[in-house]
VOGU-566048 format. One line per 5 residues: number of its first residue (from 1); their letters; for each residue x, y, z of C-alpha. Coordinates in pm, whole numbers. Layout:
N
NUM = A = X/Y/Z  ...
This chain:
327
1 = MDAHD = 1005/-2064/-205  1206/-1934/-500  1291/-1564/-459  1197/-1518/-826  849/-1661/-768
6 = PRQRR = 597/-1378/-827  413/-1473/-507  733/-1445/-306  812/-1113/-474  468/-982/-374
11 = RDVWS = 506/-1114/-22  845/-946/18  733/-612/-129  427/-588/92  615/-715/398
16 = RYWAA = 866/-432/361  583/-182/319  397/-290/631  720/-318/831  776/53/767
21 = GALHS = 470/122/982  194/227/740  -150/152/886  -313/108/547  -236/112/176
26 = CGQTF = -379/459/97  -122/667/279  -144/953/30  -520/979/83  -553/949/460
31 = EGNYP = -335/1003/764  -411/769/1052  -705/534/1017  -988/574/768  -1239/844/869
36 = GSIRD = -1582/962/756  -1790/747/524  -1543/458/535  -1551/450/914  -1932/471/895
41 = FWAGA = -1939/171/660  -1749/-37/913  -1964/89/1199  -2264/-48/1011  -2086/-378/959
46 = FGPLA = -1979/-422/1321  -2291/-286/1490  -2510/-600/1459  -2243/-840/1590  -2361/-1033/1894
51 = GGARV = -2142/-1128/2187  -1909/-1413/2101  -1916/-1334/1728  -1607/-1401/1519  -1480/-1179/1237
56 = LDIAT = -1231/-1263/961  -1036/-981/797  -876/-1083/466  -556/-908/351  -543/-707/672
61 = GNGPV = -209/-531/623  -128/-357/951  -483/-408/1068  -683/-86/1020  -1011/-280/1017
66 = PRLLL = -941/-482/1336  -832/-159/1499  -1160/4/1400  -1344/-296/1541  -1185/-230/1880
71 = DLRPG = -1266/141/1855  -1626/89/1746  -1710/-205/1974  -1506/-137/2289  -1538/-406/2551
76 = ASVAC = -1749/-631/2330  -1674/-1003/2330  -1618/-999/1953  -1296/-1156/1825  -1117/-1104/1494
81 = DAIDL = -877/-1323/1299  -676/-1118/1049  -479/-1280/766  -230/-1143/517  9/-1284/260
86 = ARVAP = 279/-1051/395  476/-1086/716  269/-848/929  317/-770/1298  145/-438/1375
91 = AWLDA = 318/-245/1651  -10/-94/1772  -129/-436/1889  143/-459/2155  33/-127/2303
96 = LPGED = -322/-249/2373  -449/-361/2712  -430/-738/2746  -805/-792/2712  -823/-605/2381
101 = RGRIH = -503/-764/2256  -657/-1104/2311  -948/-1019/2081  -728/-980/1772  -526/-1263/1620
106 = FHPGI = -295/-1187/1326  -197/-1469/1089  95/-1358/864  196/-1546/553  -155/-1674/478
111 = EAESL = -306/-1670/129  -672/-1577/90  -701/-1867/-153  -618/-2122/120  -760/-2023/458
116 = PFEDG = -651/-2226/764  -993/-2222/930  -1273/-2473/963  -1600/-2449/772  -1855/-2201/905
121 = RFDLV = -1626/-2042/1163  -1699/-1672/1103  -2011/-1461/1148  -1868/-1174/944  -1598/-1175/675
126 = VSQYG = -1449/-839/582  -1175/-697/363  -1065/-343/294  -873/-293/-30  -759/-653/-4
131 = LEYSD = -971/-934/-144  -940/-799/-500  -562/-854/-485  -620/-1227/-458  -731/-1480/-719
136 = TKRSV = -1099/-1433/-648  -1195/-1746/-841  -1026/-1932/-555  -1051/-1689/-264  -1426/-1623/-283
141 = PELLR = -1517/-1994/-248  -1277/-2008/48  -1442/-1702/201  -1784/-1863/163  -1657/-2190/307
146 = VLAPG = -1552/-2032/636  -1862/-1810/659  -2124/-1936/902  -2479/-2002/779  -2654/-1667/793
151 = GRVRL = -2318/-1489/809  -2245/-1160/640  -1976/-1027/403  -1866/-664/393  -1594/-547/155
156 = LVHHA = -1436/-226/37  -1294/-288/-310  -1082/-61/-525  -1299/115/-783  -1137/162/-1125
161 = GSRPV = -1247/526/-1131  -1158/609/-772  -927/868/-623  -674/607/-500  -650/461/-851
166 = QLARE = -611/805/-1009  -332/890/-765  -165/553/-823  -160/611/-1199  -9/956/-1150
171 = ELGHI = 255/826/-910  348/550/-1153  404/820/-1412  634/1004/-1170  838/691/-1095
176 = DWLQA = 883/612/-1464  977/974/-1538  1237/979/-1261  1406/666/-1391  1383/731/-1765
181 = PGGYF = 1715/727/-1956  1871/1071/-1934  1625/1169/-1662  1649/1287/-1305  1822/979/-1166
186 = DAALA = 2087/980/-1438  2147/1351/-1382  2187/1292/-1007  2422/998/-1067  2646/1214/-1284
191 = MLAPM = 2683/1458/-995  2814/1210/-738  3179/1220/-846  3186/1603/-863  3022/1617/-521
196 = ALAAT = 3292/1390/-381  3563/1614/-527  3393/1923/-386  3467/1799/-33  3825/1933/-49
201 = PEGRR = 3985/2262/-163  4198/2071/-413  3893/1898/-551  3705/2225/-588  3995/2374/-783
206 = ALAAD = 3995/2070/-1012  3621/2102/-1066  3652/2466/-1164  3865/2363/-1462  3666/2052/-1558
211 = PAAAR = 3416/2103/-1845  3263/1758/-1783  3179/1858/-1426  3025/2181/-1554  2809/1983/-1797
216 = ARAGF = 2701/1749/-1517  2603/2046/-1301  2410/2210/-1585  2234/1882/-1658  2132/1837/-1296
221 = DDARL = 2014/2198/-1266  1791/2141/-1568  1660/1812/-1426  1591/1976/-1091  1395/2254/-1262
226 = RLQQR = 1185/2000/-1451  1127/1810/-1126  998/2124/-957  769/2199/-1251  633/1845/-1232
231 = MDASD = 575/1879/-858  390/2207/-905  156/2048/-1161  87/1729/-964  -198/1629/-733
236 = CPDVL = 35/1381/-562  393/1512/-570  502/1318/-259  728/1071/-438  897/1354/-628
241 = AEVAE = 965/1543/-306  1093/1229/-135  1331/1156/-421  1459/1513/-427  1533/1491/-54
246 = AVVGA = 1702/1152/-95  1923/1286/-375  2041/1562/-143  2130/1284/100  2322/1103/-174
251 = FQASQ = 2521/1418/-248  2602/1460/121  2708/1095/141  2939/1146/-157  3104/1445/6
256 = AGGAV = 3148/1256/332  3258/917/202  3317/935/-170  3100/867/-474  3059/501/-375
261 = RGIEV = 2861/608/-68  2637/825/-283  2579/537/-523  2470/321/-228  2212/582/-130
266 = LDALR = 2076/603/-485  2066/223/-517  1860/199/-197  1628/468/-333  1584/279/-660
271 = ARLAD = 1496/-35/-463  1227/151/-268  1083/292/-589  1080/-56/-743  875/-178/-446
276 = SRVRL = 639/116/-481  594/41/-848  494/-319/-775  233/-205/-523  94/68/-746
281 = VELVD = 68/-154/-1053  -118/-411/-843  -357/-147/-715  -442/-27/-1065  -468/-378/-1210
286 = CARDE = -688/-510/-927  -937/-222/-926  -1285/-322/-1044  -1497/-151/-1304  -1874/-210/-1315
291 = AGIAA = -1841/-543/-1495  -1569/-657/-1258  -1762/-572/-944  -2075/-737/-1086  -1876/-1056/-1138
296 = LCAAL = -1749/-1042/-780  -2102/-993/-647  -2225/-1288/-853  -1948/-1507/-711  -2041/-1406/-355
301 = AAGGR = -2401/-1515/-419  -2300/-1861/-546  -2464/-2169/-404  -2784/-1997/-302  -2616/-1739/-79
306 = PAARA = -2796/-1405/-34  -2753/-1161/-320  -2455/-927/-296  -2477/-561/-389  -2212/-300/-456
311 = EPITF = -2243/75/-423  -1982/347/-478  -1857/510/-160  -1718/863/-151  -1516/1071/91
316 = DGHLM = -1460/1446/79  -1612/1460/-269  -1390/1185/-410  -1494/839/-522  -1304/599/-295
321 = AWAVS = -1424/241/-340  -1699/-7/-406  -1883/-91/-83  -1994/-454/-116  -2253/-611/113
326 = AG = -2386/-967/120  -2612/-1112/386
């Protein structure tokens, strides 16, 4: 597949994200697996499953929903197939006892719009912050095709007014601010050569007489102050703090190996931010407002299927998602 193909770009971005070890896509909202009302939603979904039932998890990521299935139905003879467009291979699976490991089957590189399963295979189809990222005009009919007669669908879908979407919008603003012309990144870049010179006594003497170096230092000091002010005013300053720490690493690399080494560190940082931007834009764009979730529910009820309903779900006082149930 062409590396410039948008699908391949998405696959690569998400593959790198999951390879870094995140369990789910809302790392700024939860540590570990999803607790509280979200866990309760899945407990209600998994509770009625009979022995021998089969579950399909769409857009599984590193498998928080299959992991919850094992936690909530320990020892049950319920199996789960978990698909994702990305190249996923959750490390937690290898740490499971053999019997539990055999209940979960991950299928990386699979599109929700083209499922490799026979008709009517699954008793329950689930997705957590996943199905909405697909082309639902194609993925919902596929979901219904592999759902057994009398089967159920349970989804958590990004809500356009939710806390994750609000945080994503704010983080996008931070990323754009960091990389704006004349902004924090440019100020840091201008400091790499002076930092390299500062590694030696001769270099420090040269810097003391260099007005351009003084201007670079003043510019970075101003940018650092504005960064701190932005962090203090933000509900999600994580990316700002991470960039500030990485820039310190770039300065240290410049002192140890020259400005070229510092540039390499900043280039790697820019690449990580570019990946983050792709994921965050997707999150915001895929979130459903009331009209969007109504359309999804209507699609799930196509062909005489049971009506689907969607209700907002909250956690710790914050709106988190649409909880969608059908069947």
